C-alpha positions in Angstrom: 11.8 -24.3 -9.7 8.7 -22.2 -8.7 6.5 -24.6 -10.6 7.8 -27.5 -8.5 7.0 -25.6 -5.3 3.6 -24.8 -6.6 2.8 -28.5 -7.3 4.0 -29.6 -3.9 1.9 -26.8 -2.2 -1.2 -27.8 -4.2 -1.1 -31.2 -2.6 -1.3 -29.6 0.8 -4.6 -28.0 -0.2 -6.1 -31.4 0.6 -4.5 -31.7 4.0 -6.7 -32.7 7.0 -5.5 -29.7 9.0 -7.3 -26.4 8.2 -4.3 -24.3 9.1 -2.0 -26.2 6.8 -4.5 -25.7 4.0 -4.7 -22.0 4.7 -0.9 -21.5 4.8 -0.5 -23.6 1.6 -3.1 -21.4 -0.2 -1.3 -18.2 1.0 2.0 -19.6 -0.2 0.5 -20.5 -3.6 -0.9 -17.0 -3.9 2.5 -15.4 -3.2 4.4 -17.7 -5.5 1.8 -17.1 -8.3 2.3 -13.3 -7.9 6.0 -13.7 -8.0 5.7 -15.9 -11.0 3.6 -13.3 -12.8 5.4 -10.1 -11.8 6.9 -9.5 -15.2 3.4 -8.9 -16.5 3.4 -5.7 -14.5 6.3 -4.4 -16.5 4.3 -4.9 -19.7 1.3 -3.2 -18.2 3.4 -0.2 -17.2 4.3 0.3 -20.9 0.7 0.1 -22.1 -0.8 3.2 -23.7 -4.0 2.9 -21.6 -3.9 4.9 -18.4 -6.2 2.6 -16.5 -4.0 -0.4 -17.4 -0.9 1.4 -16.0 -2.8 2.6 -13.0 -4.0 -1.0 -12.2 -0.5 -2.2 -12.5 0.7 0.3 -9.9 -2.2 -0.7 -7.6 -1.2 -4.4 -8.1 2.4 -3.7 -7.2 1.2 -2.3 -3.8 0.6 -5.8 -2.5 3.9 -7.2 -3.7 7.1 -6.8 -1.6 10.0 -7.8 -3.8 12.9 -6.0 -5.2 11.3 -6.3 -8.7 8.1 -4.6 -7.5 10.2 -1.7 -6.2 12.0 -1.4 -9.5 8.6 -1.3 -11.3 7.3 1.4 -8.9 10.4 3.4 -9.6 9.6 3.2 -13.3 6.0 4.1 -12.7 7.1 7.2 -10.7 8.1 8.7 -14.1 4.8 8.0 -15.8 3.2 10.8 -17.9 0.1 10.7 -15.7 0.5 12.6 -12.5 -1.9 10.3 -10.6 0.2 7.3 -11.4 3.5 9.1 -10.5 1.9 10.2 -7.2 0.7 6.7 -6.3 4.0 5.1 -7.3 6.1 7.5 -5.2 3.8 7.1 -2.3 4.2 3.3 -2.4 8.0 3.7 -2.5 7.8 5.7 0.7 5.4 3.3 2.4 7.7 0.4 1.5 10.6 2.4 2.9 12.5 1.9 -0.4 15.6 3.7 0.7 17.5 2.3 -2.3 15.2 4.4 -4.5 15.4 7.6 -2.5 16.9 9.4 -5.5 13.8 8.5 -7.5 11.7 9.9 -4.7 13.8 13.0 -4.4 13.5 13.7 -8.1 9.7 13.7 -7.8 9.9 16.4 -5.1 10.6 18.7 -8.0 7.6 17.5 -10.0 5.5 20.1 -11.9 2.3 18.6 -10.3 1.9 19.8 -6.7 0.2 16.5 -5.7 3.1 14.4 -6.9 5.5 16.8 -5.2 3.6 16.5 -1.9 3.5 12.7 -2.1 7.2 12.6 -2.8 7.9 14.8 0.2 5.8 12.5 2.4 7.6 9.5 0.9 11.0 11.0 2.0 9.7 11.1 5.5 8.3 7.6 5.3 11.7 6.2 4.4 13.0 7.4 7.8 16.3 8.5 6.2 17.7 11.7 7.5 20.1 12.0 4.4 17.9 14.7 2.9 16.9 16.6 6.1 18.6 19.7 4.8 16.6 19.6 1.7 13.3 19.1 3.6 14.3 22.1 5.8 14.7 24.2 2.7 11.1 23.3 1.7 9.9 25.0 4.8 10.3 28.3 2.8 8.1 27.1 -0.1 5.2 29.4 -1.0 2.7 26.6 -1.0 1.3 25.9 2.5 0.5 22.3 1.6 4.1 21.7 0.5 5.4 23.2 3.7 3.0 21.2 5.8 4.1 18.0 4.0 7.8 18.8 4.6 7.1 19.5 8.3 5.4 16.1 8.7 8.1 14.4 6.8 10.7 15.9 9.1 8.7 14.7 12.1 8.7 11.1 10.7 12.5 11.3 10.2 12.7 12.0 14.0 15.9 14.0 13.7 16.4 16.4 16.7 18.4 18.8 14.5 15.0 20.0 13.1 13.8 21.1 16.5 14.7 24.8 16.2 13.1 25.4 12.8 10.0 23.6 13.8 9.8 25.6 17.0 9.9 28.8 15.0 7.0 27.6 12.8 4.7 27.2 15.9 4.1 30.9 15.5 3.5 30.8 11.7 0.4 32.8 10.5 -1.0 29.7 8.7 -2.9 27.3 11.1 -2.0 24.2 9.0 1.7 24.9 9.4 1.4 25.6 13.1 -0.6 22.3 13.5 1.9 20.3 11.4 4.8 21.7 13.5 3.1 20.7 16.7 2.7 17.1 15.4 6.3 17.0 14.1 7.8 18.3 17.3 6.2 15.4 19.2 7.8 12.9 16.9 11.4 14.2 17.3 13.9 12.2 19.3 
């Protein structure tokens, strides 16, 4: 079925109208990516770190259910950098259906993965885990606390106002600053 569409679109590449040619080329590119997406699954299983990393970068530009599924798989990679990037992309794509995958990474041993997962929770816009994010405000790592504060701000839940107000007088400047930003975001 996709091959038939591709052949029909290729004919439009010779159309007299430039805009038609441009849209046909864009459509061909999208269909080719969709047609090739299963190659990403193979790349994510590869022993080579760079191959797996390139696969995650490639998935960034694809907005399909399958690409989200592969990013969820990549979020459990043995390499922290790959896990961090995969979970960040799940957040950017507002993949609420994979919020449990994101949530799991907030307990990652690597602090950068943990921070990216916390940010991703905020990016989804879901207030389902607001209580959990509020608990993270007690973390010993100031970067984790700042990430949680900013995630809370992105969720825009007014129930977080009081805890964020308290943090305006925190001794760490980054936490006070993040609190100010988050408070401006609340509804």
